[in-house]
Backbone as CSV, one residue per row, in Angstrom:
resi,resn,N_x,N_y,N_z,CA_x,CA_y,CA_z,C_x,C_y,C_z
1,MET,-25.443,-25.016,11.934,-24.045,-25.807,11.303,-23.360,-24.687,10.831
2,PRO,-22.167,-24.617,10.783,-21.394,-23.218,10.263,-21.766,-23.028,8.687
3,GLU,-21.727,-24.116,8.135,-22.111,-24.132,6.311,-23.441,-23.045,5.920
4,ASP,-24.269,-23.528,7.056,-25.481,-23.052,6.808,-25.561,-21.614,7.015
5,GLU,-24.580,-21.074,8.508,-24.540,-19.650,8.608,-23.977,-18.674,7.769
6,PHE,-22.776,-19.643,6.750,-22.006,-18.831,5.897,-22.703,-18.717,4.451
7,ALA,-23.859,-19.520,4.540,-24.678,-19.588,3.390,-25.548,-18.264,3.526
8,ARG,-26.200,-18.122,4.939,-26.919,-17.361,5.236,-26.476,-15.694,5.059
9,ALA,-24.884,-15.798,5.410,-24.123,-14.869,5.343,-24.086,-14.271,4.002
10,GLU,-23.927,-15.130,3.192,-23.515,-14.550,1.470,-24.652,-14.078,1.062
11,ILE,-26.155,-14.492,1.538,-27.517,-14.067,1.306,-27.732,-12.794,1.383
12,LEU,-27.419,-12.298,2.694,-27.809,-11.332,3.723,-26.579,-10.295,2.962
13,TYR,-25.413,-10.644,2.698,-24.540,-9.422,2.244,-24.902,-9.239,0.742
14,ALA,-25.362,-10.178,-0.120,-25.871,-9.727,-1.460,-27.007,-9.008,-1.544
15,GLN,-27.711,-8.886,-0.298,-29.032,-8.085,-0.044,-28.630,-6.732,0.393
16,GLY,-27.333,-6.648,0.591,-26.933,-5.200,1.331,-27.121,-5.152,3.004
17,ASN,-27.688,-6.406,3.588,-27.976,-6.378,4.838,-26.652,-6.931,5.772
18,TYR,-25.779,-5.614,5.800,-24.554,-6.018,6.184,-24.160,-6.391,7.576
19,GLU,-25.022,-5.521,8.748,-24.919,-5.875,10.168,-25.597,-7.272,10.214
20,GLU,-26.219,-8.014,9.645,-26.816,-9.261,9.944,-25.703,-10.272,9.256
21,ALA,-25.313,-9.717,8.249,-24.206,-10.695,7.203,-23.096,-10.928,8.133
22,LEU,-22.751,-9.767,8.979,-21.590,-9.832,10.064,-21.750,-10.856,11.218
23,SER,-23.158,-10.681,11.721,-23.397,-11.544,12.724,-23.425,-12.752,12.349
24,ALA,-23.933,-13.086,11.222,-23.848,-14.440,10.449,-22.498,-15.054,10.555
25,TRP,-21.576,-14.415,9.742,-20.241,-14.804,9.755,-19.551,-15.276,11.150
26,GLU,-19.917,-14.170,12.086,-19.166,-14.303,13.652,-19.797,-15.605,14.338
27,GLU,-21.157,-15.708,13.984,-21.537,-17.032,14.693,-21.237,-18.037,14.030
28,ALA,-20.889,-18.433,12.652,-20.124,-19.348,12.010,-19.020,-19.621,12.334
29,ASP,-18.320,-18.790,12.583,-16.704,-18.582,13.059,-16.530,-19.068,14.445
30,ARG,-17.529,-18.529,15.142,-17.478,-19.213,16.641,-17.619,-20.726,16.693
31,ASN,-18.301,-21.013,15.927,-18.993,-22.567,16.009,-17.888,-23.152,15.408
32,SER,-17.064,-22.964,14.545,-15.977,-23.414,13.864,-15.095,-22.277,13.448
33,PRO,-14.131,-22.224,14.829,-12.830,-21.242,14.784,-11.980,-21.437,13.863
34,GLY,-11.446,-20.080,12.889,-10.741,-20.296,11.625,-11.627,-20.408,10.437
35,SER,-12.766,-21.012,10.331,-13.318,-21.231,9.045,-13.925,-20.052,8.103
36,LEU,-13.994,-18.958,8.764,-14.204,-17.926,7.697,-13.161,-17.591,6.667
37,ASN,-13.306,-17.535,5.489,-12.513,-17.484,4.398,-12.732,-16.421,3.504
38,ASN,-14.051,-15.837,3.795,-14.442,-14.667,2.797,-14.303,-13.370,3.536
39,TRP,-12.851,-13.016,3.862,-12.735,-11.771,4.693,-12.877,-10.456,3.850
40,TYR,-12.741,-10.800,2.444,-12.949,-9.604,1.631,-14.130,-8.913,1.730
41,LYS,-15.367,-9.813,1.693,-16.629,-9.319,1.619,-16.943,-8.954,3.075
42,LYS,-16.165,-9.403,4.199,-16.632,-9.113,5.514,-15.874,-7.483,5.675
43,GLY,-14.863,-7.303,5.263,-14.162,-6.103,5.128,-14.969,-4.970,4.465
44,VAL,-15.816,-5.345,3.153,-16.498,-4.319,2.529,-17.703,-3.991,3.645
45,ALA,-18.316,-5.234,3.940,-19.509,-4.888,4.867,-19.172,-3.906,6.449
46,LEU,-17.705,-4.171,6.880,-17.561,-3.216,7.774,-17.184,-1.864,7.410
47,ARG,-16.650,-1.699,6.157,-16.600,-0.560,5.645,-17.783,0.322,5.583
48,LYS,-18.877,-0.443,4.743,-20.237,0.243,4.220,-20.814,0.544,6.035
49,LEU,-20.577,-0.071,7.032,-21.208,0.266,8.428,-20.136,1.311,8.758
50,GLY,-19.059,1.727,8.275,-18.310,2.752,8.871,-17.543,2.198,9.930
51,ARG,-17.290,1.031,10.353,-16.262,0.390,11.160,-15.201,0.477,10.424
52,TYR,-14.335,1.377,10.218,-13.119,1.182,9.145,-11.811,0.681,9.691
53,LYS,-11.599,0.760,11.085,-10.241,0.088,11.560,-10.544,-1.357,11.617
54,GLU,-11.918,-1.887,11.627,-12.081,-3.440,11.687,-11.941,-3.924,10.189
55,ALA,-12.676,-3.043,9.550,-12.251,-3.336,8.021,-10.884,-3.396,7.376
56,ILE,-10.027,-2.569,7.942,-8.884,-2.695,7.698,-8.212,-4.241,7.973
57,ILE,-8.536,-4.504,9.339,-7.810,-5.588,9.816,-8.422,-6.830,8.859
58,ALA,-10.059,-6.935,8.691,-10.520,-7.831,7.708,-9.948,-7.959,6.210
59,LEU,-9.576,-6.766,5.698,-8.853,-6.767,4.480,-7.553,-7.075,4.614
60,GLU,-6.848,-7.200,5.350,-5.606,-7.190,5.712,-5.486,-9.131,5.735
61,GLU,-6.412,-9.674,6.513,-6.700,-11.076,6.336,-6.821,-11.446,4.994
62,ALA,-7.748,-10.910,4.069,-8.112,-11.178,2.725,-6.910,-11.051,2.031
63,LEU,-6.053,-10.122,2.082,-4.554,-9.904,1.485,-3.912,-11.162,1.684
64,LYS,-3.727,-11.363,2.961,-3.028,-12.610,3.253,-3.201,-13.949,2.528
65,GLN,-4.584,-14.056,2.204,-4.925,-15.250,1.368,-4.906,-14.850,-0.288
66,ASN,-4.880,-13.433,-0.654,-4.570,-13.503,-1.955,-3.946,-11.800,-2.080
67,PRO,-2.750,-12.021,-2.405,-1.783,-10.913,-2.145,-2.031,-10.044,-3.393
68,ARG,-2.677,-10.770,-4.484,-2.478,-9.937,-5.784,-4.208,-9.492,-5.966
69,ASP,-5.011,-9.515,-5.203,-6.381,-9.281,-5.071,-6.497,-7.748,-5.284
70,ALA,-6.786,-7.059,-6.184,-6.879,-5.723,-6.685,-7.660,-4.988,-5.877
71,ASN,-8.863,-5.549,-6.075,-10.208,-4.946,-5.542,-9.938,-4.968,-3.611
72,ALA,-9.418,-5.905,-3.238,-8.851,-6.072,-1.769,-8.018,-4.780,-1.383
73,TRP,-7.105,-4.571,-2.410,-6.247,-3.501,-1.987,-6.769,-2.123,-2.245
74,ARG,-7.956,-1.807,-3.073,-8.516,-0.780,-3.433,-9.181,-0.666,-2.091
75,MET,-10.056,-1.630,-1.746,-11.089,-1.283,-0.752,-10.185,-1.084,0.824
76,HIS,-8.883,-1.662,1.110,-7.986,-1.307,1.937,-7.705,0.227,1.779
77,ALA,-7.375,0.569,0.901,-7.098,2.013,0.684,-7.886,2.977,1.050
78,SER,-9.169,2.636,0.487,-10.391,3.347,0.890,-10.574,3.507,2.465
79,ALA,-10.644,2.401,3.089,-10.727,2.534,4.567,-9.634,3.331,5.214
80,LEU,-8.587,3.199,4.844,-7.247,3.847,5.383,-7.632,5.334,5.146
81,ASN,-8.142,5.553,4.210,-8.312,7.138,3.855,-9.219,7.810,4.981
82,GLN,-10.396,6.832,5.267,-11.535,7.041,6.215,-10.908,7.229,7.728
83,VAL,-9.554,6.675,7.949,-9.097,7.074,9.269,-7.813,7.921,9.458
84,GLY,-7.569,8.459,8.197,-6.289,9.266,8.244,-5.152,8.683,7.642
85,GLY,-5.118,7.508,7.340,-3.872,6.748,6.794,-3.551,6.879,5.230
86,TYR,-3.259,8.306,5.138,-3.180,8.573,3.604,-1.877,7.958,2.949
87,SER,-0.799,8.027,3.506,0.372,7.599,3.138,0.252,5.923,2.936
88,LEU,-0.299,5.368,3.858,-0.471,3.783,3.542,-1.597,3.737,2.280
89,ALA,-2.284,4.498,2.270,-3.709,4.464,1.282,-2.762,4.225,0.000
90,VAL,-1.913,5.522,-0.388,-1.244,5.533,-1.651,-0.362,3.990,-2.036
91,GLN,0.064,3.688,-0.969,0.651,2.394,-0.977,0.091,1.371,-1.140
92,SER,-1.269,1.252,-0.736,-2.229,0.098,-1.022,-2.950,0.321,-2.607
93,CYS,-2.713,1.689,-2.943,-3.506,1.893,-4.300,-2.656,1.545,-5.227
94,ASN,-1.270,1.712,-5.077,-0.286,1.422,-6.067,-0.176,-0.197,-6.392
95,ASN,-0.372,-0.782,-4.960,-0.266,-2.170,-5.028,-1.595,-2.718,-5.824
96,ALA,-2.765,-2.122,-5.709,-3.802,-2.722,-6.826,-3.738,-2.065,-8.237
97,ILE,-2.945,-0.968,-8.251,-2.605,-0.561,-9.864,-1.710,-1.796,-10.615
98,ALA,-0.898,-2.161,-9.655,0.073,-2.959,-9.975,-0.432,-4.150,-10.608
99,PHE,-1.485,-4.619,-10.013,-2.246,-5.886,-10.556,-3.517,-5.532,-11.448
100,ASP,-4.073,-4.071,-11.418,-5.059,-3.882,-12.463,-5.213,-2.454,-12.528
101,PRO,-4.274,-1.938,-13.355,-4.261,-0.640,-13.927,-5.325,0.152,-14.382
102,TYR,-6.502,-0.521,-14.535,-7.507,-0.011,-15.449,-8.848,0.180,-14.616
103,ASN,-8.725,0.061,-13.275,-9.962,0.320,-12.605,-9.863,2.022,-12.288
104,ALA,-10.679,2.739,-12.730,-10.766,4.168,-12.533,-10.893,4.568,-10.993
105,ARG,-11.713,3.519,-10.212,-11.942,3.956,-8.816,-10.809,3.858,-7.932
106,THR,-9.805,2.990,-8.530,-8.593,2.978,-7.802,-7.842,4.329,-8.055
107,TRP,-7.818,4.689,-8.932,-7.191,6.062,-9.459,-7.800,7.366,-8.483
108,ILE,-9.117,7.207,-8.360,-9.756,8.225,-7.759,-9.443,7.948,-5.996
109,VAL,-9.653,6.673,-5.682,-9.028,6.771,-4.091,-7.485,7.173,-3.829
110,LYS,-6.904,6.954,-5.089,-5.342,7.183,-4.632,-5.499,8.827,-4.971
111,GLY,-6.161,9.483,-5.655,-6.265,10.895,-6.004,-6.669,11.440,-4.851
112,PHE,-7.634,11.188,-3.800,-8.043,11.550,-2.522,-7.032,11.306,-1.489
113,ALA,-6.431,10.325,-1.508,-5.088,10.221,-0.460,-4.054,11.158,-0.874
114,LEU,-3.758,11.280,-2.146,-2.591,12.508,-2.266,-3.186,13.678,-2.068
115,HIS,-4.260,14.143,-2.199,-4.821,15.264,-2.295,-4.889,15.584,-0.529
116,SER,-5.084,14.544,0.383,-5.281,14.758,1.924,-4.020,15.002,2.159
117,LEU,-2.796,14.525,1.533,-1.331,14.794,1.741,-1.079,16.057,1.377
118,GLY,-1.625,16.862,0.774,-1.160,18.182,-0.015,-0.328,18.080,-1.370
119,ARG,-0.462,16.664,-1.729,0.363,16.456,-2.990,-0.454,16.707,-4.282
120,TYR,-0.807,18.005,-4.413,-2.107,18.455,-5.392,-1.839,17.717,-6.537
121,GLU,-0.578,18.224,-7.175,-0.194,17.956,-8.638,-0.383,16.594,-8.808
122,GLU,0.221,15.730,-8.059,-0.165,13.942,-8.015,-1.641,14.071,-8.363
123,ALA,-2.245,14.631,-7.491,-3.549,13.958,-7.311,-4.473,14.615,-8.779
124,VAL,-3.945,15.569,-9.143,-4.661,15.860,-10.213,-4.751,14.985,-11.237
125,GLU,-3.040,14.554,-11.491,-2.488,13.416,-12.305,-3.493,12.174,-12.287
126,SER,-3.726,11.919,-10.848,-4.210,10.640,-10.484,-5.873,10.655,-10.912
127,TYR,-6.775,11.925,-10.953,-7.990,12.032,-11.230,-8.210,11.803,-12.721
128,ALA,-7.101,12.730,-13.548,-6.901,12.536,-14.828,-7.125,11.371,-15.459
129,ARG,-6.169,10.362,-14.800,-5.897,8.919,-15.218,-7.423,8.340,-15.314
130,ALA,-8.228,8.613,-13.901,-9.564,8.003,-13.654,-10.392,8.349,-14.931
131,ILE,-10.298,9.755,-15.080,-11.195,10.518,-16.103,-10.947,9.612,-17.699
132,GLU,-9.573,9.400,-17.964,-9.398,8.704,-19.069,-9.973,7.228,-19.313
133,LEU,-10.171,6.692,-18.209,-10.566,5.522,-18.102,-12.111,5.119,-18.145
134,ASN,-12.564,6.307,-17.315,-14.124,6.324,-17.442,-14.501,7.838,-17.074
135,PRO,-14.749,8.338,-18.230,-15.002,9.847,-18.211,-16.537,10.177,-17.979
136,LEU,-17.303,9.480,-17.780,-18.765,9.403,-17.581,-19.220,8.458,-16.414
137,GLY,-20.379,8.956,-16.016,-21.007,7.890,-14.962,-20.673,8.317,-13.690
138,ALA,-20.830,7.606,-12.650,-20.728,8.043,-11.112,-19.174,8.405,-11.002
139,ASP,-18.259,7.498,-11.783,-16.897,7.772,-11.312,-16.278,8.769,-11.983
140,GLY,-16.731,9.078,-13.182,-16.464,10.258,-14.002,-16.779,11.322,-13.271
141,ARG,-17.967,11.603,-12.762,-18.471,12.588,-12.030,-17.625,13.094,-10.883
142,ARG,-17.350,11.783,-10.302,-16.668,12.064,-8.978,-15.036,12.687,-9.179
143,ALA,-14.404,12.077,-10.246,-13.146,12.271,-10.690,-13.042,13.867,-11.241
144,TRP,-14.220,14.307,-11.635,-14.014,15.655,-12.553,-14.107,16.696,-11.208
145,ASN,-15.112,16.248,-10.495,-15.359,17.284,-9.020,-13.940,17.026,-8.303
146,ASN,-13.520,16.068,-8.022,-12.275,16.106,-7.198,-11.051,16.480,-7.626
147,ARG,-10.989,16.438,-9.374,-10.018,16.949,-10.019,-9.797,18.349,-9.723
148,GLY,-11.167,19.022,-9.816,-11.398,20.319,-9.643,-11.048,20.705,-8.093
149,ALA,-11.142,20.393,-7.375,-10.751,20.609,-5.848,-9.328,20.754,-5.689
150,ALA,-8.793,19.795,-6.448,-7.192,19.685,-6.484,-6.537,20.980,-7.231
151,LEU,-7.242,20.999,-8.327,-6.855,22.518,-9.123,-7.090,23.753,-8.183
152,ASP,-8.197,23.655,-7.683,-8.393,25.085,-6.783,-7.220,25.050,-5.952
153,ASN,-6.922,24.215,-5.372,-5.649,24.026,-4.164,-4.451,24.531,-4.825
154,LEU,-4.470,24.389,-6.336,-2.913,24.839,-6.810,-3.376,26.240,-7.464
155,HIS,-4.474,26.984,-7.073,-5.012,28.267,-7.386,-4.986,28.280,-8.770
156,ARG,-5.517,27.123,-9.531,-5.909,26.977,-10.945,-7.299,27.059,-11.225
157,HIS,-7.901,28.166,-10.818,-9.438,28.254,-10.754,-10.242,28.109,-12.036
158,GLU,-9.528,28.819,-12.896,-10.183,28.505,-14.124,-10.181,27.377,-14.668
159,GLU,-9.415,26.179,-14.772,-9.212,24.931,-14.692,-10.318,24.155,-13.957
160,ALA,-10.019,24.550,-12.744,-11.049,23.811,-11.806,-12.539,23.960,-12.033
161,ILE,-12.828,25.163,-12.464,-14.322,25.650,-13.257,-14.623,24.671,-14.058
162,GLU,-13.807,24.297,-15.336,-13.984,23.529,-16.130,-14.164,22.014,-15.855
163,SER,-13.654,21.442,-15.045,-13.688,20.462,-14.410,-15.045,20.184,-13.655
164,TYR,-15.334,21.155,-12.800,-16.742,21.097,-12.265,-18.062,20.997,-13.291
165,GLU,-17.576,21.732,-14.299,-18.358,21.892,-15.373,-19.040,20.466,-16.217
166,GLU,-17.648,19.838,-16.318,-17.922,18.466,-16.738,-18.444,17.533,-15.730
167,ALA,-18.380,17.556,-14.588,-18.974,16.852,-13.468,-20.664,17.341,-13.510
168,ILE,-20.806,18.580,-13.768,-22.412,19.078,-13.851,-22.809,18.233,-14.811
169,MET,-21.884,18.212,-16.346,-22.796,17.866,-17.648,-23.048,16.463,-17.324
170,ILE,-22.301,15.781,-16.589,-22.655,14.370,-16.062,-24.014,14.002,-15.157
171,ASP,-23.994,14.967,-14.496,-25.012,15.002,-13.344,-25.471,16.554,-12.812
172,PRO,-26.394,16.942,-13.440,-26.880,18.663,-13.224,-27.351,18.581,-11.992
173,PHE,-27.584,17.762,-11.248,-27.955,17.749,-9.801,-26.982,17.577,-8.820
174,ASP,-25.623,17.610,-9.119,-24.345,17.165,-8.308,-24.552,18.621,-7.353
175,ILE,-25.006,18.624,-6.143,-24.893,19.832,-5.600,-23.495,20.111,-5.131
176,TYR,-22.667,19.338,-4.834,-21.156,19.711,-4.638,-20.377,20.016,-5.710
177,ALA,-20.579,19.820,-7.001,-19.873,20.496,-7.912,-20.421,21.950,-8.349
178,TRP,-21.805,21.931,-8.195,-22.297,23.404,-8.363,-21.919,24.382,-7.075
179,ASN,-21.681,23.986,-5.853,-20.933,24.444,-4.742,-19.712,24.925,-5.022
180,ASN,-18.781,23.918,-5.600,-17.476,24.124,-5.835,-17.312,24.877,-7.041
181,LYS,-18.429,24.948,-8.041,-17.909,25.945,-9.288,-17.910,27.188,-8.496
182,GLY,-18.972,27.297,-7.598,-19.120,28.687,-6.944,-17.953,29.369,-6.190
183,VAL,-17.496,28.262,-5.403,-16.063,28.591,-4.612,-15.108,29.320,-5.658
184,SER,-15.019,28.394,-6.833,-13.796,28.932,-7.551,-14.276,30.334,-8.215
185,LEU,-15.422,30.279,-8.761,-15.710,31.614,-9.276,-15.636,32.936,-8.240
186,GLY,-15.865,32.620,-7.024,-15.653,33.617,-6.001,-14.120,33.876,-5.681
187,ALA,-13.354,32.770,-6.156,-11.756,33.237,-5.863,-11.439,33.912,-6.846
188,LEU,-12.088,34.165,-8.008,-11.825,34.823,-9.121,-12.520,36.359,-9.216
189,ALA,-13.291,36.629,-7.946,-14.042,37.697,-7.913,-15.078,37.763,-8.925
190,ARG,-15.381,36.614,-9.401,-16.627,36.643,-10.195,-18.008,36.598,-9.403
191,HIS,-18.337,37.171,-8.438,-19.268,36.895,-7.235,-20.903,36.703,-7.887
192,GLU,-21.201,37.308,-8.909,-22.463,37.414,-9.441,-22.652,35.986,-9.715
193,GLU,-21.818,35.172,-10.505,-21.708,33.654,-10.994,-21.512,32.880,-10.033
194,ALA,-20.788,33.274,-9.093,-20.882,32.378,-7.727,-22.102,32.393,-7.158
195,LEU,-22.674,33.320,-7.014,-24.102,33.582,-6.307,-25.038,32.484,-7.051
196,GLN,-25.284,32.546,-8.270,-26.090,31.584,-9.046,-25.624,30.378,-8.951
197,CYS,-24.570,29.910,-8.827,-23.990,28.511,-8.473,-24.645,27.852,-7.260
198,PHE,-24.196,28.886,-6.068,-24.762,28.402,-4.594,-26.422,28.440,-4.726
199,GLN,-27.042,29.266,-5.496,-28.542,29.524,-5.532,-28.840,27.898,-6.060
200,LYS,-28.360,27.525,-7.169,-28.328,26.367,-7.863,-28.413,25.078,-6.799
201,ALA,-27.240,25.008,-6.152,-27.190,24.029,-5.274,-28.233,23.861,-4.313
202,ILE,-28.549,24.998,-3.867,-29.599,25.046,-3.020,-30.953,24.584,-3.209
203,GLU,-31.093,25.199,-4.479,-32.582,24.882,-5.234,-32.519,23.227,-5.509
204,ILE,-31.619,22.568,-5.536,-31.624,21.220,-5.513,-31.704,20.443,-4.268
205,GLU,-30.973,21.015,-3.192,-30.937,20.541,-2.046,-31.176,21.779,-1.060
206,ARG,-32.407,22.040,-0.549,-32.495,23.141,0.542,-31.835,23.299,1.783
207,GLU,-31.491,22.161,2.121,-30.669,22.112,3.365,-29.247,21.622,3.418
208,TYR,-28.719,22.149,2.100,-27.274,21.884,1.892,-26.516,23.342,2.786
209,ALA,-25.974,23.162,4.088,-25.778,23.986,4.996,-24.466,25.003,4.074
210,THR,-23.669,24.169,3.595,-22.365,24.855,3.018,-22.583,25.819,1.833
211,ALA,-23.650,25.398,1.080,-24.079,26.292,0.067,-24.467,27.457,0.723
212,TRP,-25.397,27.327,1.632,-25.845,28.448,2.362,-24.914,29.336,2.650
213,LYS,-23.928,28.992,3.359,-22.793,29.823,4.221,-22.010,30.313,3.063
214,ASN,-21.857,29.489,1.892,-21.092,30.397,0.688,-22.074,31.160,-0.225
215,LEU,-23.282,31.146,-0.001,-24.045,32.118,-0.437,-24.072,33.310,0.270
216,GLY,-24.101,33.256,1.786,-23.959,34.699,2.476,-22.398,35.170,2.192
217,VAL,-21.392,34.357,1.875,-20.107,35.215,1.780,-20.360,35.782,0.321
218,ALA,-21.128,35.249,-0.712,-21.075,35.971,-2.056,-22.016,37.257,-1.948
219,TYR,-23.109,36.922,-1.330,-24.001,38.299,-0.859,-23.081,39.482,-0.166
220,LYS,-22.339,38.967,0.540,-21.327,39.964,1.287,-20.382,40.359,0.377
221,SER,-19.841,39.850,-0.574,-18.950,40.397,-1.612,-19.621,41.434,-2.543
222,LEU,-20.832,41.445,-2.702,-21.707,42.269,-3.507,-22.540,43.218,-2.474
223,ASN,-21.831,43.516,-1.464,-22.379,44.461,-0.593,-24.068,44.393,-0.342
224,ARG,-24.688,43.112,-0.418,-25.998,42.857,0.068,-25.955,42.244,1.170
225,ASP,-25.821,43.432,2.169,-25.625,42.752,3.542,-26.721,42.067,4.392
226,ALA,-27.891,42.368,3.940,-29.122,42.039,4.424,-29.343,40.280,4.165
227,GLU,-29.128,40.345,2.899,-29.182,38.951,2.320,-28.056,37.768,2.516
228,ALA,-26.677,38.621,3.110,-25.626,37.833,3.395,-26.185,37.139,4.725
229,GLU,-26.450,38.278,5.660,-26.929,37.974,7.174,-27.946,36.892,7.239
230,GLU,-29.007,36.965,6.002,-30.066,35.858,6.262,-29.525,34.476,5.814
231,ALA,-28.768,34.586,4.702,-28.135,33.235,4.399,-27.337,32.681,5.769
232,SER,-26.380,33.299,5.907,-25.507,32.895,7.207,-26.389,32.357,8.299
233,GLN,-27.351,33.313,8.637,-28.252,32.776,9.547,-28.788,31.208,9.293
234,ARG,-29.274,30.974,8.075,-29.622,29.573,7.441,-28.900,28.738,7.610
235,ALA,-27.427,28.921,7.475,-26.500,27.923,7.493,-26.204,27.518,8.739
236,GLN,-26.450,28.660,9.921,-26.192,28.186,11.493,-27.400,27.580,11.720
237,GLU,-28.521,27.627,11.243,-29.869,26.992,11.570,-29.588,25.481,11.198
238,LEU,-28.976,25.151,10.199,-28.566,23.804,9.555,-27.472,23.231,10.356
239,GLY,-26.976,23.703,11.282,-25.844,23.424,12.061,-24.286,23.592,11.695
240,LEU,-24.298,24.640,10.792,-22.829,25.322,10.387,-22.517,26.186,11.032
241,GLU,-21.349,26.185,11.835,-20.861,27.691,12.466,-20.340,28.544,11.375
């Protein structure tokens, strides 16, 4: 019966078995066309599986049912970001914010879209709003790190370093924050300090190819050519040209 399949799909979704949940929803809808009513969860499942275009369609169905659903607007924006629809993502975030201005993740998603559009000042402001709402935890760490990246694009490297340090305080094992801090330090010609950041990132994750590549650049800047070649070779072995 379709009801049984819907119930099974809900259980599978709650367990994180998104592929099986989608199959159950689709089977139920085949048996009873037009009966699927939880388009939001289907959209989330599709997004989790990397099927972003399908996720966008499902979330748009969800928004037809409830155009005031801030979570659906945010998820819609997030999926749009994954397929390069950054301008539409900003619009979807604005819709989400209109109904729930206090969700830090929405401001992070908006910041990412603005950053991708080259609107760095606005991205910094969006990440700053996310930090005001949730300065700690995974969302806070992500907002601080992303704020730093936007500041780097504005050549405000000292401020970027401060942002990365905040991210590192939240999670000392954040390899991206360590790497990004190293890049900022390198931009300021503080190569010894940059070197230490890349080494820390690699200490945490030995196969972090980007950090190996940047480590090679730092060694080269310090005229340590043999070590630079070794680090660059390691980055290539890990698949980074």
